[in-house]
C-alpha positions as CSV (number, residue, x, y, z in Angstrom):
1,M,-20.4,-41.8,2.1
2,K,-21.5,-39.8,-1.0
3,S,-18.8,-41.4,-3.1
4,L,-20.1,-44.8,-2.0
5,H,-23.6,-44.0,-3.0
6,S,-22.7,-42.3,-6.3
7,G,-20.6,-45.5,-7.0
8,G,-23.6,-47.6,-6.3
9,L,-25.6,-45.4,-8.6
10,R,-23.0,-45.8,-11.3
11,R,-23.1,-49.6,-10.9
12,V,-26.9,-49.5,-11.4
13,F,-26.5,-47.4,-14.5
14,S,-23.6,-49.5,-15.8
15,V,-25.7,-52.7,-15.4
16,S,-28.9,-51.1,-16.7
17,L,-27.5,-49.4,-19.7
18,P,-25.9,-52.4,-21.3
19,V,-29.2,-54.4,-20.7
20,L,-31.2,-51.5,-22.2
21,L,-28.8,-51.3,-25.2
22,A,-28.9,-55.0,-25.6
23,G,-32.7,-54.9,-25.6
24,I,-32.8,-52.1,-28.2
25,V,-30.2,-53.7,-30.4
26,G,-31.9,-57.0,-30.1
27,G,-35.2,-55.4,-31.0
28,C,-36.9,-57.0,-28.1
29,A,-37.3,-53.9,-25.9
30,T,-40.6,-52.2,-26.1
31,T,-41.6,-48.8,-24.9
32,S,-43.4,-50.3,-22.0
33,D,-40.2,-52.2,-21.2
34,L,-38.3,-49.0,-21.4
35,E,-40.8,-47.2,-19.2
36,S,-40.7,-50.0,-16.8
37,L,-36.9,-49.9,-16.7
38,Q,-37.1,-46.1,-16.3
39,K,-39.5,-46.5,-13.4
40,R,-37.1,-49.0,-11.8
41,V,-34.2,-46.6,-12.3
42,D,-36.2,-43.7,-10.8
43,E,-37.2,-45.9,-7.8
44,L,-33.6,-46.9,-7.4
45,Q,-32.4,-43.4,-7.6
46,S,-35.0,-42.3,-5.0
47,T,-33.9,-45.2,-2.8
48,V,-30.3,-44.2,-3.2
49,T,-31.2,-40.5,-2.3
50,Q,-33.1,-41.6,0.8
51,A,-30.2,-43.9,1.8
52,T,-27.8,-41.0,1.3
53,S,-29.9,-38.8,3.5
54,V,-30.2,-41.5,6.1
55,A,-26.4,-42.1,5.9
56,E,-25.7,-38.4,6.2
57,A,-28.0,-38.2,9.3
58,A,-26.3,-41.2,10.7
59,H,-22.9,-39.7,10.1
60,V,-24.1,-36.4,12.0
61,T,-25.5,-38.5,14.8
62,A,-22.3,-40.6,14.9
63,S,-20.2,-37.4,15.1
64,E,-22.3,-36.0,17.8
65,A,-22.1,-39.4,19.7
66,S,-18.3,-39.4,19.3
67,Q,-18.2,-35.8,20.7
68,T,-20.4,-36.8,23.6
69,A,-18.4,-39.9,24.3
70,D,-15.2,-37.7,24.2
71,A,-16.8,-35.3,26.7
72,A,-17.9,-38.3,28.9
73,L,-14.4,-39.7,28.8
74,S,-13.0,-36.4,29.7
75,A,-15.6,-36.0,32.5
76,S,-14.7,-39.5,33.7
77,K,-11.0,-38.7,33.8
78,Q,-11.7,-35.5,35.8
79,A,-14.0,-37.5,38.1
80,R,-11.3,-40.1,38.6
81,A,-8.7,-37.4,39.4
82,T,-11.2,-35.7,41.8
83,S,-12.0,-39.0,43.4
84,S,-8.3,-39.8,43.9
85,E,-7.8,-36.3,45.4
86,A,-10.8,-36.8,47.6
87,S,-9.4,-40.2,48.8
88,A,-6.1,-38.6,49.5
89,V,-7.8,-35.8,51.5
90,A,-9.9,-38.4,53.4
91,G,-6.8,-40.3,54.2
92,R,-5.1,-37.2,55.5
93,A,-8.3,-36.3,57.5
94,E,-8.4,-39.7,59.0
95,K,-4.7,-39.5,60.0
96,T,-5.4,-36.0,61.5
97,A,-8.4,-37.3,63.4
98,G,-6.3,-40.2,64.8
99,E,-3.6,-37.8,65.8
100,A,-6.2,-35.4,67.4
101,G,-7.7,-38.4,69.3
102,N,-4.3,-39.3,70.6
103,A,-3.6,-35.7,71.6
104,A,-6.9,-35.5,73.3
105,A,-6.2,-38.8,75.2
106,Q,-2.7,-37.4,76.2
107,A,-4.3,-34.1,77.3
108,L,-6.9,-36.0,79.3
109,S,-4.1,-38.0,81.0
110,V,-2.1,-34.8,81.7
111,S,-5.3,-33.3,83.1
112,D,-5.9,-36.2,85.3
113,Q,-2.3,-36.1,86.6
114,A,-2.5,-32.3,87.2
115,R,-5.8,-32.9,89.1
116,A,-4.1,-35.5,91.3
117,A,-1.1,-33.2,91.8
118,S,-3.5,-30.3,92.6
119,S,-5.3,-32.5,95.1
120,D,-2.0,-33.6,96.7
121,A,-0.8,-30.0,96.8
122,L,-4.1,-29.0,98.5
123,T,-3.7,-31.7,101.1
124,I,0.0,-30.7,101.7
125,S,-1.1,-27.0,101.9
126,Q,-3.7,-27.9,104.5
127,R,-1.3,-29.9,106.5
128,A,1.2,-27.1,106.3
129,T,-1.4,-24.6,107.5
130,Q,-2.3,-26.9,110.4
131,A,1.4,-27.3,111.2
132,A,1.9,-23.5,111.1
133,T,-1.0,-23.1,113.4
134,E,0.3,-25.7,115.8
135,A,3.7,-24.0,115.6
136,K,2.2,-20.6,116.5
137,V,0.4,-22.1,119.4
138,K,3.6,-23.9,120.6
139,A,5.6,-20.7,120.0
140,Y,3.0,-18.8,122.1
141,E,3.2,-21.5,124.9
142,A,7.0,-21.3,124.7
143,S,6.9,-17.5,124.9
144,T,4.5,-17.7,127.9
145,K,6.7,-20.3,129.6
146,A,9.8,-18.2,128.9
147,S,8.1,-15.1,130.3
148,S,7.0,-17.1,133.3
149,A,10.5,-18.6,133.7
150,S,12.0,-15.1,133.4
151,F,9.6,-13.7,135.9
152,T,10.4,-16.6,138.2
153,A,14.1,-16.2,137.7
154,D,13.8,-12.4,138.4
155,S,11.8,-13.1,141.5
156,L,14.2,-15.7,142.7
157,K,17.1,-13.3,142.1
158,S,15.4,-10.6,143.9
159,R,14.8,-12.9,146.9
160,Q,18.3,-14.0,146.7
161,D,19.6,-10.5,146.5
162,A,17.4,-9.5,149.4
163,M,18.8,-12.3,151.5
164,T,22.4,-11.6,150.5
165,V,22.3,-7.9,151.4
166,P,21.6,-8.5,155.1
167,Q,24.4,-11.1,155.3
168,S,26.8,-8.7,153.8
169,A,25.8,-6.0,156.4
170,A,26.4,-8.5,159.2
171,E,29.7,-9.3,157.8
172,A,30.6,-5.6,157.6
173,S,29.7,-5.0,161.2
174,G,32.2,-7.7,162.3
175,Q,29.9,-10.0,164.1
176,P,30.5,-13.6,164.0
177,K,28.6,-15.8,161.6
178,G,25.4,-17.2,162.8
179,V,24.7,-14.3,165.3
180,V,21.8,-12.3,164.4
181,P,22.0,-8.7,165.4
182,V,19.4,-7.6,167.8
183,K,17.3,-4.7,167.0
184,P,17.0,-2.1,169.7
């Protein structure tokens, strides 16, 4: 930028100097013309200095803006990478949530099946308990009937044995059958 401004200043002097010399040589330049020319040159020099200061400030501002833009671009790239990563994590979380939902539904189904099986098992157990109780009652009844039958059989055998012994004694005495011995 400085080389541009110093080049502009050179151009002003390169144009002003020949005009000044031409005026002096021609004899038409007066002191007031020279003072006026010097005043214009000073104004031009002041304007060039101000323009140089403004240009340097603009250059510094542009450099800062470029650095800020680079930082913003870097932050944007990081944000894009973070966004992509967050999107991937959200996708995995959604998939995991779906799988968890399926697992919960399956667990609920298994729980319902287990509840039904448990209810069936309870019903079967109650029936088995009732059948066992009935079997005990029938076994007791059978035992009672067996005891009664055994007692009846023993009683009948005892009677039969009691009747058989007198007949055997009559046979042993030699009396004919059908004759009952007389008791004296």
